[in-house]
N, C-alpha and C positions, 0 to 999 in steps of 0.2 A: 526240363522244362522250368524244375527250380532255379537253375541256372543264368536263365535267360529272366524269368521273373527278379534275380535275386540285381542281374544289370540293369533292368529298367528302372529300377528301383533308386538303384544308385545314381544313374541317367537324371531324373526326376530331380533327386535331391540334391544332384550339382547344379543343374538348373535354376533351383529355387532360391539355392546358395549365392551364385552368379547375378543371381537377378536382384536378391537384397542387399547385397554390399553395397549398391550406390545410394539407396534409400535413406532419408534423411525424416525425421518427424518436425516435418515443418523448420524456418530458421527466422530471423528476428528479420523484421524489412528493415533497410536503412532510415534514419532519422530522418525529417529533413533541415534539422538544426544540428548545430553541436554546442553551443552555450546557451546556458538560460540564466537568466537573472530571477531572483527570487523576491519580489516584492514583500516588503515589511506585513508578516502577519497581522491580519484585525481580527481584534477579540471582541465578538456581539455580547458576550454571555457574562457570567459572573464569576469566572474562573479569573482568578489573579495573577499575574506574570507568568503565563503559560506560552506567550508568544515567542519567547528567546527559545525554550526548551523546545517546540515544537519546529522552529526556524532550524535550530542546530541539528535536527534530525532529518529534515528533509534534506538539506546543503550535505547532508554524512551519503545518507542514500540514493542520492543523485550522482555524486561525485565519485560512488563506486562503479557505477555504470561505466564501461569500457565505451569511450568517443564522447563521452560525453559530461562537459566539465559545467560547476555553477561558478559566475561570476558575479563580480558588483556592479558592473554596469556593461553598456553594447553589447548584449546577450543579444542573441538571433530570435529568443525566445522570449517572454516573460509569464513567469507563474504565480498567479496570486492564489491567495490563500487565506480562508475567513473562515473563523470558529463560528461558527452561526446558533449553534443550539447545544444548551447539555441538561442532560436530565438523570436525576438520581431517584432511585427507587431501593426501598424494601425486596430483595427478592423472596426471601422465604420468611416464612412467622409459625409460629408456634404457639400455641394458648400458653400451654404449661412450660416454655422454654424461652424468657427474653432473650436468652443470647442469642438465639436462632437470628431474631429480629435483626441482631447485627450483621449480617449477609445483606449487602446491599449493591444494588448495579448503577454503574455510572457510563450513562452513553453519551461521546461526544461525536457530533454531525459537523462537518467542515464544506464548504462549498470551493470547487477550485476552477479554474479558468486556466487557458494555458493560449498566447498570445501571439500569431508571427507578428515579430517589430517590426520589419521590413515592410510587409504588407498592411498590419493591422489587423488582418483577417484571425480567426479565434479557430483554433485547433480543436478546444473543445470549452464550453462556456459554463459554467455554476454548475457542473458535475458534482453529486451529492457522494461524499463518502463519510461513511459512517463506522465506529468503532465502538465496542463495547468492554468492559470488562467487570467481572463479579467476583466480591472481596469479602470476606471475613473481619468486620473491624473494632471486633472485642469491644462492644460500646461505646465506642469513640470514630463515631460517624464523620465528626472535624476534620480527620484526619485523612477521609478520601481523596482528597484533591490529589494532597502533597504524595503521598503515598501511591497512588495510582495513574496519574497521567503522565509520565516517565512512560510506561510501557502504555500505555494509549496514543502516545506523540511516538512511540517506535513502532506501533501497529499503522498507524496516521502515515508515516513515513514512507512505508512501505506501500501502501495503499497509491498514494500518492505519487509514487515513482512508479510504477506499474501503469498507473494511469498516463503518462509523460512518456514512457518508451513502451509502450503499448505496439500491438503491431499496426505498421503502417500500411 
């Protein structure tokens, strides 16, 4: 009796193992384009000189994707990015410790559009992307942008890449 139970369990485990060998957790669909042009990044905020940093990060992230290349012209798709809004706020306050008030949060909101250059139709239009960073500035809040924006640009570029190469 025990021998039969053992054989049945082994057969069941073998079937389960064979059935799951060909299983995969989803796969990426094929992108309808292989080249992307990045339009000049627009800045509608008071953040100074941020467009180049953001554009470089976006280009690097998109070029990391297999089968996708960022080109300067004649791309099959065009990516438009607008730095739409920036907010700065004191994250933590303490009435007994003014250094704590130097912890600030900076949030940057972007609007992105991806357009098919052959048909003129949009894959997505004005998709909102937001990135934030909380940092202790040591009482020098003016340094917030220069120290934080490179990290925010990397985070934003990852999110933009995910939007561009998301499941089709």
